[in-house]
N, C-alpha and C positions, 0 to 999 in steps of 0.2 A: 163444247160449251166453255165459256170463260170461267176461270177460277175466281173465287172470292178472295178478299184480302187476307182473311184468316187462313184459308186453304194454302195460299201462297206463303204466308208466314211460317207455316209448319215445315216447309221445304227449305227455308233459309237457314243460315248458320246460327242465328239467334245470339250473336256475340255483341250486338249493339256497338260495333267498332267505329261507326260513323264514316267509314271509308267511302261509302256511297253518296255522302253528302246529306244524309238524313239522320236525325237524332237517334232513332231506334230501327231495328229490323222490322217492327210492326208498321212504323210510319212508311218505310220503304215499300213494304208489301202492299199497303193501301195505294200508294202511288202506282205500283205495277198494275194493280187491279183496275185502276182508272186510266191506264195506258198513258201516264204522265211521267214515266221513268223507264229507263232501259235496264234490263237484267245485267248488261255488261258493266254497270256501275258497281256491282258487287264482286270483288276479286276473290272471295272465299267460297262462293257457291259451288257445290259439287257438280260433277258431270251428269250424274243421274238427275239431279234437280234441274239442270239446264235443259235437259231433254223434255222433262215434264212441264217446265215453265216457259219453254221457248214460244209455244203458241199463245200462251196466256199473256206474255209480255210483248209479243210482236204487235206493231201498229196494225189497226184494223184495215188500213189501205196499204197494200204491199209496197215497200220502198223499192224503187228500180232506178238504176243508173243508165241513162240513155246517152250513147256516144262515149268517147274516150278522150283523155287528155284535158287540157285547160278549158275546152268548150263543152265538156260533158255536162249533161243536165240531169239533176235528180228529180224524180217523179214520185208521187204518192207520199206515204209515211204520215198521212194526216190522221189526227186523232179526235177532231172536234167538228161540229157542224157550223159553228159560228166563231168568228175570230175574237170576239170579246171573251170567250171562254178560255182560250189559249190560242196564241197566234197560229195561223196557217203556216205549215212548215216549208214546203217546196213550191215556189212560184210556177205557174203554168208556163209551158214552152209554146212559142209561136213558130209555126213551120209554114213555109211558102211552097206551093205546088209548082212543079215543073212537069209538063206532060211530055211523053216521049214522041209526040207528034209535032213538037215545037221545032222551029228552025234552030240551027246551031247558034246563030247570032242572038236569038231570043233567049236561049238557054244561058249563054254567056252573060247577057245583060241581067238576067235574074240573079245569077250567081254574084255578079258585081254589086247588085242592089243589096243582097243579103250581107256580103262582106262589108259594105259601107253603111250598114244600118245602125251601127253602134253609136249611142249617144251617152253623154255623162249627165245624169240628173241627180242633184243633191248628193253627189259623191258616189253614186252607184253607176256601173256600166250596164246599160240596157241595150238589147239588140234582138233581131230576129234570130231564133236559136237553131233552127233546123231547116232542112230541105226535104220535101216529099216528092219522090219521083214516081209518077203514075204511069202505068202501062195502058194508056188510053188507046193506043193503036192495036193492042192485042198481039203485037209482033214481039217475040222474045228478043230478036236482034236489035230492034229499036230501043227497047228497055235497056239492054246491055250497053248500047252505044252511049246513051245519055248518062247511064251510071258511070261509065268510064270517064266521061267528060267531067262530071261532078267530082269524082274522086281525085282527078288531076287539078282542077281549078278551085275546088272548095275543100281542100284537105283540112281535116280537123272539125268540120261542121257536121254535127249529127245528121244522119240520113234515115228516112223512112222509104222503104221500097213497097209500093202499093200495086199488087197484082193478085189475081186468083190462080195464076199458072205457076205451080211449084217448080216446074222445069225452068221457066223464065226467071223465077226468083233465085234459083241456085246460080245462074250465070251472073245476075246482077249483084248478088251478095258477095261474090268472089272479089269484088273491088273494095269491099269494106270489111275484110276479115280482121277480127280482133278490134273492131271499131264500135261494137255494140249497137248495130243498127236496129230498127224496127222492121220486121217483115209483116206488113199489113195485108189482110185479104183472106184470112182463114174463115171459112164458113162451114155450114153443115155438109157440103159436098166435098170439101177438100181438106178438112181439118187434119187428117192423118198425114198426108203428104206435106202439108205446109208446116206442121209441127216438126216433122223430120228435117225439112230444109232449114228451119230456124235453128234446130238443135245442132246441125252440122256446122253452123257458123256462129254459134253462141249468140244468136240474135234474139231480140224480144219479139214475141209473137203478138200480132194485132188481130183480134177476133172481132168480126162484124156479124150482126144478127138483125133479125126483123122482130124487135120487141124483147122484153126482159126475160120472158120464159125461155125463148130460144137461146138467149145469151147465157143464161145459167147453165143450160144443157151443154153449150159449147165450152164454157170455162171448165166445167167438171170433166168433160171429155179430154180437153187439153192437159189438165192436171194428171189424169189417168195415164196419159201418154208420156209423162215425165217432164212436161213443160211447166215451169214454175212462174217465169216472168211473162206477164201478159199486159197488154193495154186493150181496153174494151170499147166497142162502139155499139150502143144499143139500137142504132138505126135512125134516130130522130134527126131531122134536117131543118125543121122550123123552130123558131125561138121557144114557143110554148112547149113543144115536145122535148126539146133539149133541157129546159129547166125542169120539167116534170120527171123525165127519166134520170137525169143526173142527180136530182134530189132523192129519188127513191133509192138509187144505187148507194149514195153516200149514207143515207139513213140506215139502210140495211146493214152496211158495213160497220158503222159507228155504234148504232143503238142495239142491233141484233147480233153483232159479230158474225154476220153471214159471209163466210169466206168465199163463196162462189161469186160474190159481187165485190170483193175487197181488192179491186185493182184500179189503177189510174185509167181515166176516161179520155178518149180521143174524140174531138168534135170537129166536124167539117163545116166551115162557115163560108166557103167560096160562093161568091155571087158576082154577077156582071156589074152590079151597082155597088160601088165602093162604100157608100153610106150605109146601105142595107147590110153589106158584109160586116162592116164595123159594128153595127148593132147586134148582129148575130154573135159576133165574137165577144162583145160585152157580156151577153148572157152567159157565155161559156166561162169567161173570167170570173164573173160574180158567183156562178153556181157550178163550181166543182170540176170543171174540165182540167185535165193535166196537160193535154196537147191540143192546140187549136190551129187548124189548117186554114191558111189564107190563100187567095188567088194571086196576090201581088204584094210588092213592097212599095208603099206610098208614104211619103214623109209625114203628112198630116195624120194619116191613119195610124202609123206606127207610134207617133208621139202620143196620141190619145190613148191607145191601147197600153203602151208602156207605162204611162202615168197611172192609169186605172190599176194595172197589175201591181205596180209598186205600192200603191196605197192599200190595196186589198191584202197584200202579203207582208206589210210591215207590222211590227208588234204595237198594238194600240196603247200598251202600258209602258213602252220605252220610247222616249223622243228620239228622232233621227238626229245624228250628230256627226260632225266631221272631226278630223284629227287636230289635236292641239299643236300648233306650230306658228311660225311667222311665214305668211304667204306673200310671195312677190307678185305684184300685179303690174304688167308691163315690164319695163326694164329699169327698175329704180336705181338711182345713184345714192351716194351717201347723204345727199341733201334732200332726198325725197321724203314726203310726209310719212309718219308712222301712226296708224290708227289701231284701235283695239275694239274687239267685240267678243261675244260668247260663241260657243261651238254648236249652237242649235243650227241644223242644216239650213233651214229656211232663212234664218237671219244671215248666215254666212253668204249664201248665194245671192240674196237680195243686195246686201252691202257690197260684195265684191263686184256684182254686176253694175252697180251705180258707179263704183270707182273706175271700172273699165270704161263706162260711158263718158266719164270726165276726161279721159285720155291723159290723165296726170299720173305718171308712174308712181306707185306708192307701195308701202308695206302694210299688210294687215295682220296684226297680232290676234290670233284666235285662241281664246283661253278656254280650257275644259271646265265647263259649268254643268256637266252631266246632261247636256242637250237642252238646257233651258234658255229661253229668250232673255234679253237684257234685263227688263224690269222684273221678270219672275226670278231670275238668278240673283238679282240684287235683294229682292224681298226675302229670298230663301237663305241669304247670307253666303252665297257662293261667288258673288261678283262684288267683292269688297276691296277697299283700298289696300289692305295688307296683302291680300291674295293677288291683286293686280301687280303690286310692287314686287312681290316675290317672283311672279311669272316673268316679268320684264327682266329682272336681274338674272334669273336662271337661264333665260333664252339666249343670253349673250349678244343681244342686239346692239349693245353699246359699241361693239367692235365693228359694226356695219354702218352706223350712221355718224355723221359729223355733228349733228345737232343733238339736243337733249329735250325734244318736244314730243309729247304723247297726246294724241287727240282721242278723247273719250266720247261715247254717245251722249247726246244732249239730255236723254232721259235720266241719266245718273250724274248730272252736273254737280249735285250735292257732294260727290266724292272728290272733286278736284283738289280742294285744299288738303284733305287727308292723304291723297296720293302723293302730292308734292312733299308732304312731311315724311312719307315713307321712302320716296325716291329722291334722295338728296342730289341737288344739282339739276333736277329735271323741271321743265315747265309743262304744266298740264293745260291743254286748250280744250274747251267744251265745243264739240262738234254739233251738227244738226240733230234735231229730235227725230226727224223722218228721213229715211234713206234717199228719197227722191230729191232732197236738197243737197246731197253730197257733191254732185258735179259742180254746182255753182260755188259751193264752199271751197272745194279744192282749187278751182280756177282762181278764186279771189286771193288765195294764198300765194 
């Protein structure tokens, strides 16, 4: 049972040193009880207290690292049911299935699609995260052959080995030693042999069941065998069942601290119809799946799912923003136009996109306004004449341009005179109010 804030407080140093980032030890204890802080933030807690508090302070959904290196994916670690309470922590991973009955050319094509799936959207790199190799043939040699090919051609991409044959699993896992793969397919008939195989390669064990009662029994059995890192499949394959079972699992973990269901969920969305598959995947993204398995990589499908995932897993209390700096669009010369805007991601990508459409090489000065749009930043006193002048001076742009002209957004035309007063020797030109007028404006110049 989870400890209360007062019970946790009794085990803390009670020094009120503020090293944890909270004003008092009691405040920190309350955050621990609500699972909104980590015990690691307290440098002075005793080892005995760590042991007692470890379970109380651990996230209700176990954190797991899937894969290794730059492309590793973090799963779980969630502490809330709804993102407005506190942002969701680790975005779900998309995996594409490769069957071991596929021709080598088809396997290579799917690998190529996965490696080429990455896109840049509002400053974030989004991609298909993993490959699931399924033992559809039932032949251990076929599974091993495809596993070898994936290990060679998709090095670094996290991998799920899907089989119910522990012997076949051992052969396949050998190609992903120390890569933290998932071994999926543990069930009531093979849990012991699969847990042993996963343990031999430090793999995450994927448990599949026919309903929640059987799933609970299997996770408890796996834990008794010494397997701590699990991903779970309650068995639902239709949207209604996925939403129902995933919600029950998350509520049990978050609200009841029910450890037997406190694991990341894997959802199988594969369908012959890409539209239907996308809708099933949407249900998983919206309702608590940590891994979603797809049948193929299709650009329109990926873009839709990437966008949804990105929106669900951003912090609704913190605007998305890009880095403050001078961005070069095209290959600008010293004579090229210099424009300025705020660092709200949507503003930056809309403006930069219209500048690209104009085919006029330009420089875009993006100023840190804490992720606010132009009008909002101006109203909040973060996009003012003095701050704009200071940014331009400190950016050193004077050394890169032969002119002294700064183009400001039309919505803040009122700032033009004040900016000229602050930026001696500069001319301030008022640009369009709407981004879609930028191409015609730049071409006219």
